[in-house]
Each structure stands twice: as C-alpha cells, then as structure tokens.
C-alpha positions in Angstrom: -20.9 12.4 -12.4 -18.0 12.0 -10.1 -18.6 13.6 -6.7 -16.0 15.2 -4.5 -16.0 14.7 -0.8 -13.9 16.7 1.7 -11.0 14.7 3.1 -12.0 15.2 6.8 -15.6 14.3 6.1 -14.7 11.1 4.3 -12.3 10.2 7.1 -14.9 10.7 9.8 -17.4 8.6 7.8 -15.0 5.7 7.4 -14.0 5.9 11.1 -17.7 5.6 12.1 -18.4 2.8 9.7 -15.4 0.8 10.9 -16.3 1.4 14.6 -19.8 0.1 14.0 -18.4 -2.9 12.1 -16.6 -3.8 15.3 -13.2 -2.1 15.5 -12.3 -0.1 18.7 -12.5 3.6 18.1 -8.7 4.2 18.1 -8.1 1.3 15.6 -10.9 2.5 13.4 -9.4 6.0 13.3 -6.0 4.7 12.4 -7.5 2.5 9.7 -9.6 5.3 8.3 -6.6 7.7 8.1 -4.6 5.1 6.2 -7.4 4.1 3.9 -8.3 7.7 2.9 -4.7 8.5 2.5 -4.7 6.3 -0.5 -7.4 8.5 -2.2 -5.7 11.7 -1.0 -2.5 10.7 -2.8 -4.2 9.5 -5.9 -4.2 5.7 -5.3 -7.9 5.5 -5.9 -7.7 1.7 -6.3 -6.6 1.3 -2.7 -8.9 3.8 -1.0 -12.6 4.0 -0.1 -13.3 1.8 -3.1 -12.2 -1.0 -0.9 -14.1 -0.1 2.2 -16.8 -2.7 1.4 -14.1 -5.4 1.4 -12.8 -4.5 4.8 -16.3 -4.2 6.2 -17.2 -7.6 4.7 -14.2 -9.2 6.4 -15.1 -7.6 9.7 -18.7 -8.7 9.5 -17.7 -12.3 8.6 -15.5 -12.5 11.7 -12.4 -13.0 9.5 -10.5 -10.2 11.2 -9.8 -10.2 15.0 -11.2 -6.9 16.3 -9.5 -7.3 19.7 -6.1 -8.6 18.8 -3.1 -9.0 21.1 -0.4 -7.6 18.8 2.9 -8.5 20.4 6.6 -8.7 19.8 7.7 -12.3 19.8 11.4 -11.7 19.2 13.5 -8.6 19.6 17.1 -7.2 19.5 18.2 -3.6 19.6 17.9 -3.4 15.8 15.1 -6.0 15.0 11.7 -6.9 16.1 9.2 -9.6 15.0 5.5 -9.0 15.6 2.7 -11.5 15.7 -0.4 -9.5 14.7 -2.9 -12.0 16.0 -5.0 -11.6 12.8 -5.5 -7.9 13.4 -6.7 -5.6 10.6 -3.6 -4.8 8.6 -3.8 -1.0 9.0 -3.3 -1.3 12.8 -0.7 -4.0 12.8 1.3 -2.1 10.1 1.0 1.2 11.9 2.1 -0.1 15.2 5.0 -2.1 13.7 6.3 0.9 11.8 6.0 3.1 14.8 8.0 0.7 16.9 10.5 0.3 14.1 11.1 4.1 14.0 11.5 4.2 17.8 14.1 1.5 17.8 16.0 3.1 14.9 16.3 6.3 16.9 18.2 4.3 19.5 20.1 1.8 17.4 20.4 3.7 14.1 18.6 1.1 12.1 15.7 -1.3 12.6 14.1 -4.1 10.6 10.6 -5.1 11.8 8.6 -8.0 10.4 4.9 -8.9 11.0 3.2 -12.2 10.6 -0.5 -13.2 10.8 -1.8 -9.8 9.7 -4.3 -8.7 7.0 -4.3 -6.4 4.0 -2.7 -3.0 5.1 -3.7 -0.7 2.3 -1.0 1.4 0.5 2.6 0.5 1.4 3.6 4.1 1.0 1.8 5.3 4.1 4.1 3.4 6.4 7.2 4.5 4.6 6.3 8.2 4.8 5.8 7.9 8.5 9.6 8.2 8.6 9.3 11.7 7.1 7.6 12.9 10.3 10.7 12.1 12.2 13.9 14.2 11.8 16.5 12.5 9.6 14.8 9.2 9.0 14.4 6.9 5.9 11.4 4.6 5.8 10.8 1.4 3.8 7.7 -0.7 3.7 6.6 -3.9 1.9 3.9 -6.6 2.1 2.7 -9.8 0.5 -0.9 -10.6 -0.4 -2.9 -13.3 -2.2 -1.4 -14.9 -5.3 -2.2 -12.9 -8.4 1.0 -12.7 -10.3 2.2 -15.4 -12.8 6.0 -16.0 -12.8 7.7 -15.9 -16.2 7.0 -19.1 -18.3 4.4 -20.3 -15.8 0.6 -20.5 -16.3 -0.7 -20.1 -12.8 -0.4 -17.3 -10.2 2.1 -18.0 -7.3 3.2 -14.5 -6.3 1.4 -11.4 -4.9 1.8 -7.9 -6.3 4.4 -7.6 -3.5 4.6 -3.8 -3.3 7.7 -1.9 -2.1 7.6 1.7 -0.8 10.3 4.0 0.4 10.5 7.6 1.6 13.8 9.5 1.8 14.0 13.1 3.1 15.6 16.1 1.4 16.4 19.6 2.5 14.8 22.3 0.4 13.6 19.9 -2.3 10.5 17.7 -1.8 11.4 14.2 -0.5 11.9 11.2 -2.7 8.9 8.9 -2.2 8.0 5.7 -4.1 5.1 3.3 -3.7 4.7 0.6 -6.3 3.9 -3.1 -6.9 6.5 -5.5 -8.3 3.8 -6.6 -10.8 3.4 -4.5 -13.9 0.3 -2.9 -12.3 -1.6 -3.4 -9.1 -4.9 -5.3 -9.3 -6.7 -2.0 -8.4 -5.9 -0.8 -11.9 -8.0 -3.6 -13.3 -10.8 -2.7 -11.0 -10.6 1.0 -12.2 -10.7 -0.2 -15.8 -13.8 -2.3 -15.1 -15.6 0.6 -13.4 -14.8 2.8 -16.4 -15.4 -0.1 -18.9 -12.2 0.7 -20.7 -9.7 -1.8 -22.2 -6.3 -2.3 -20.4 -2.9 -2.1 -22.1 -1.5 -5.4 -23.4 0.9 -6.8 -20.9 -0.9 -5.8 -17.7 -2.9 -9.0 -17.2 -3.6 -12.6 -18.3 -6.9 -14.4 -18.7 -7.9 -17.6 -17.0 -5.9 -19.6 -19.5 -2.8 -17.6 -18.8 -3.0 -15.7 -22.1 -2.4 -11.9 -22.4 -5.7 -9.9 -22.6 -6.8 -6.3 -22.9 -10.3 -7.0 -21.6 -10.4 -6.1 -17.9 -13.4 -8.4 -17.3 -11.4 -11.3 -18.7 -8.3 -10.5 -16.6 -7.6 -13.1 -13.8 -3.9 -12.7 -13.2 -1.2 -10.1 -13.4 2.3 -10.1 -14.9 5.5 -9.4 -13.1 7.1 -6.0 -13.6 8.3 -6.1 -17.2 5.2 -8.0 -18.4 6.9 -10.6 -20.7 10.2 -12.5 -20.6 11.5 -10.7 -23.7 11.0 -7.4 -21.8 12.9 -8.8 -18.8 10.0 -9.7 -16.5 12.5 -11.8 -14.5 13.5 -8.6 -12.7 10.0 -8.0 -11.4 9.8 -11.7 -10.5 13.0 -11.5 -8.5 11.9 -8.3 -6.6 8.7 -10.0 -5.7 10.6 -13.0 -4.3 12.6 -10.6 -2.1 9.4 -9.1 -0.7 7.9 -12.6 -0.3 10.9 -13.8 1.6 11.1 -10.8 4.0 7.3 -10.8 4.6 6.9 -14.6 4.6 9.7 -16.8 5.5 11.8 -14.3 7.5 8.7 -13.1 9.4 7.8 -16.6 10.3 4.6 -16.5 8.3 3.4 -17.7 4.9 4.3 -16.6 1.4 1.8 -15.5 -1.2 0.7 -18.9 -2.4 -0.8 -19.6 1.0 -2.1 -16.1 1.8 -5.9 -15.8 1.7 -8.7 -13.3 2.0 -7.5 -10.3 0.0 -9.8 -10.9 -3.0 -12.8 -12.4 -1.1 -14.7 -12.4 2.1 -14.0 -16.0 3.0 -13.9 -16.8 6.6 -10.6 -17.3 8.3 -7.3 -15.4 8.7 -5.4 -14.3 5.6 -1.9 -14.8 7.0 -0.6 -11.6 5.3 3.0 -10.6 6.3 4.7 -7.2 6.3 8.3 -5.9 6.6 9.4 -2.4 7.6 12.8 -0.7 7.7 13.8 2.5 9.4 17.3 4.1 9.0 18.6 7.0 11.1 20.7 9.0 8.6 23.1 10.7 11.0 24.7 7.4 12.1 26.1 7.2 8.6 27.0 10.8 8.0 26.0 14.4 9.2 22.4 14.9 8.4 22.9 18.4 6.9 25.4 17.0 4.4 23.1 14.2 3.4 20.1 16.6 2.9 22.2 18.9 0.8 23.4 16.1 -1.4 19.8 14.9 -1.8 18.8 18.4 -2.8 21.5 18.5 -5.5 20.4 15.2 -7.0 16.6 15.8 -6.9 17.1 19.4 -8.1 19.2 18.3 -11.0 16.6 15.7 -12.0 13.6 18.1 -11.7 15.5 20.7 -13.8 16.6 18.1 -16.5 15.7 18.9 -20.1 12.3 17.4 -20.9 12.2 15.0 -23.9 10.2 16.1 -26.9 6.5 16.3 -26.1 7.1 16.2 -22.3 6.5 19.2 -20.1 8.9 18.3 -17.3 10.9 15.7 -15.6 9.4 14.2 -12.4 10.9 12.6 -9.3 9.0 9.7 -7.7 6.5 11.2 -5.3 5.9 14.5 -7.2 2.6 13.5 -8.7 1.3 12.1 -5.4 2.3 15.4 -3.7 0.5 17.5 -6.2 -2.5 15.3 -6.1 -2.6 15.5 -2.3 -2.5 19.3 -2.4 -5.3 19.5 -4.9 -7.5 17.0 -3.2 -7.1 18.5 0.3 -8.2 21.8 -1.2 -11.0 20.5 -3.4 -12.1 17.2 -2.0 -11.6 13.6 -3.1 -13.2 12.6 -6.4 -15.4 9.4 -5.9 -16.5 7.4 -8.9 -20.3 7.0 -9.1 -20.0 3.2 -8.7 -17.9 3.6 -5.5 -20.3 6.3 -4.3 -23.3 4.0 -4.6 -21.5 1.3 -2.7 -20.6 3.8 0.1 -24.2 4.9 0.3 -25.2 1.3 0.8 -22.7 0.9 3.6 -24.0 4.1 5.1 -27.6 2.9 5.1 -26.6 -0.5 6.5 -24.8 1.0 9.5 -27.1 4.0 9.8 -24.2 6.4 9.3 -24.9 9.9 7.9 -23.3 10.1 4.4 -20.8 12.9 3.8 -22.0 16.0 1.9 
C-alpha cells in the first residue's frame, strides 16, 4: 500500500538525515526543500526515492560538505562558479540566486557552474524566477552518460534536462521541465518498482537494442527515440546543454561525468547553466503579461481532440499535483518507504507519521 506523508514532515525528515550525514544545517535545509519539491510536483523519480543515493555519496566522502563555492569570472551579465564539489542542490541554488540578482541590475544574466554534483529537478531553479517580479528563469544540467546518439551503440550523452519558467498575469505561468532524452532514467526506476514493461523506444539494452523490459534497460534514447522519428532533434538539444554546462562552464561534458548512478568515490564533475531575464528591459511588463495571458488562455480554451477532456499548457499538471499533494500528503511507494525507514534507523531519525 502506498503511504502518504505530509510535505512538511517529509522535508523535516530529509533535512535531519542530510544534517546527520554531514551537511551544514542551512545546506541540508536547501537540499531537502529541492529534493522534496520533486515529489510535490509529481516528479517521483527525482524525489525522496533518491535520498539513499545522496546519503551514500555523502557517507563515502564523494561530496564536499564544506565547499568554498566561488565566482571565478564575472561581468555585469555573466558569472562562472566553481562549486568545489558541493552537493548540487546548494551550488545550483546559490548560482541561480546570484543569477537573478545580477539580472535585476543588468537585465539579463547567464551563470555557469563547474565541479558540482547532481542537483535534482531542473525545474526548481527555473521557477525561482517566478518569486521575483517580472523575471524569466532557465535551468539546465549535464550528468552521467546514459543516452545513445542516433546510429551509435554506446552512451555518450546525459539526459541533459532543460527547464524554463515564464510568468503570466491572470493565467498560471508557463513552466516546463524535461529531459532531452525520450524519458528520464527515473521513469525506468519507477517501472522497475512497479514491475511493469516500458514503452518501446524509451530504452536500449546492453547491446544497444530497443527493449520493453525495464530490468534489461541500460541506456536511453534521445528525444524522438529513433532516427526515423527524428531523434537527431533531441540529440542536438542535448549537445546544446552539454556545451553550456560543460565546455562553456570550464568543466567536463557527460562522457566524463561520474557518480550520478553509483556511489563511487571521487567528484562527479557535473556542470549546470542558468539564465535569468528581466522582462521590462525588453518591453513594459504589464503588456508582456497581458500577451502571455492571451496566448495561454487561448491554448487552455482550445477545443479538445476526440477522447481528450482538455488542452493543457506545460506546467498545468505539476501545478495541480502540487495542490493535491500539499493538501493530502506525498504518496510514497512501499519500496521507497522501506528504504527511507532503513535510513531513519541508520541515523536514528524519527520516521514521519
């Protein structure tokens, strides 16, 4: 039976666990908020199901719990951070916060981060912009190689997610968070927990052949899945993310990123990139918000296709999921619940009701 845990209780639990695993209290709180935000928004593959992974890396000394995160290059509209092997939640949060501050002054800012670690859902950082008046936020990251390029047999690219958040006036904002692979690896993990087959085109086996068996899956396909379905588009988008988060950031690209699928010792070398845009340097904010309302309203009122109930805008399902889960608690799969109980016992942390 799937249990439901109140959001605040789960966040307190994760904060305490991460503190006892070695993170300073402030860093643990930031990390817990971002990790639980994934579950709140319905990204169950990137939430507390991965707590054991982060704890394992902390226990192994693979993450620097007292990093000196610093800007190594900066202009009025750009900043480059060296994360000093910090946990990705903290380096990502601090980089996006600085990116937003600079954009308030210059109108736009691009921030890159090198020598970081896995930072959870890309969408959290993008939506930080929605807390600031008249700002657009973009977030992206690389990770370990899991995605096989078209016509190749081996994985070279990461899932390379891109997220953006654009405000509106009366309408809900436009929010997107998605991998440039056909699916994120977390979808494979969910299928394994449920012991259900996966759709053809999601993944490849160890020999590079398409498979519907989640336990045989070893690699992912680019967005589009197969060359005949134009997978070169997902491939190209992934290369954009890799370039901004790797070469431009002064770090490594996915082929050389480690640690996201294992608890091996040593830094992962993950890179991130963030963009913040102040809308009113381009046009009056009220006019922009009104035009966004017109577009998003038209889309939401569009005639549904046969068999469909309504037309959605990116971010609608996540918004509705968040409202429901904040009211009724976060559903936690029995297998994840058991793993959380093990962590609670190991660190002598009271388990949430």
